[in-house]
N, C-alpha and C positions, 0 to 999 in steps of 0.2 A: 458818533458819540463825541460830544464836546465837553471838555473839562479843563480846569486850570488848577495850579497849585499856587496858593497865595500865602503871604506872611503878614500877620498882624498880632500885636501883643507878644512878640517873641516866640510865637508858635506858627507852625505851618499847617495849612488845611487844604484838602483836595475837595474842590467844589465843582458843581455843574448847575446849570439853570434849573430852578425849582427846588434846590436843596435849602434846608434850614440849618444854620450852624450857630453855636454859642461861643462867643469870643470875649476877650477882656473888654472892659467898658470902652465904648466909643461915644463921642459927642453926637447928639442928634435926638430929636423928638421921635416918638413912635409914629410910624407912617412916613417919615422923611426918607429921602434917598441918600445913600452913601456910596462914594466911589473908592474902591481899594486899588491903589496903584502899585503896590509891591507884589507884582506877579512874577513868579519864578519860572513857570512853565505853562504853555498853552498847547492843548492838543485838540485839533478839529479834524474829524475823519481820520485820514492817515498822515496828515501834516502835523509835525511836532516842532514847536519853537521853544528852545531852552535858553534862558537868560544867563548872562555872565556878569553879575549875579541876577539882574532883573531883565525882563523882556521890555525893550524900549517901546514906550507909547501904549503899552497894553494896560487894561484896567478891568476890574470887575464891578458891575453896578449891582448894588444890593439895597434892600429896603429894611429899615429898622422895624422889626416886628414887635420887640418888647425890650424894655429896660428893666433890670431886676438884680437880684442878688443870688449867688450860688448857695448851696447847702453849707452849713456850718462845719468848719474843720476844727477839731480839738487839738490844741497845742499843749503838750504836757512835758515839763522839764523835771528831772529827778536826779538827785545825787545820793548815792547810798552812804550810809553811816553818818550823815550830817543832818538828817531830818529836814532836808531841803527838797521841797517840791512846789511847783507852780503850775496851775492849770488855767489856760486861757482859751478863748474861742475866737474864730475869725470867719467873717463872711465876705467874700470877694464880690465886687460889683461886676456884672456881666451884661452883655448885649446880645440879644437873639436876632440874627440877620436872616432874611429870606433872599436868596440869590436870584436876581432877575435876568442878567445877561452877562456874557463874557465878550469884551470888545478887544480885538487884536489891534496892533498898531496900524494906523491909516484908515480904520473903519470909523464911520460917524455913528454917534449914538442917536437912535431914533427918538424923537420926542413923543412922550405918551399922549394919547388923545385927551383933550380937555373935557372935564365932566361938566354937564349942564346942571345948574342948580335948580331944584324944584321950587316952584312958587306955591303960595297958599292955595291958589285955585287949581293946582294939579297939572298945569301946562308945562 
């Protein structure tokens, strides 16, 4: 079992290949690849690497699955006896990531196979 603990947007996430996570907004188009280099811990089989605070050279490769916005949060301020109340709403921008692989320090990232474009004649 292979997993990693990463940090992005001020939060920590436990991820493994194949997972989908929703994080604070990251730059990138849908379908593009993103490398997360703030890796706090990597566990592969029985070997565990703990960073102090980060694991040197480790990174997590993910694909941007979707850019969007989270559910609306209602912000309500109220002070009693003064007739003061304010109601606002807020929607945070988020990015949904699909985790592709966890790369430890010293490992090379394999290049994905190139896709062949189809032509009009179907070849």
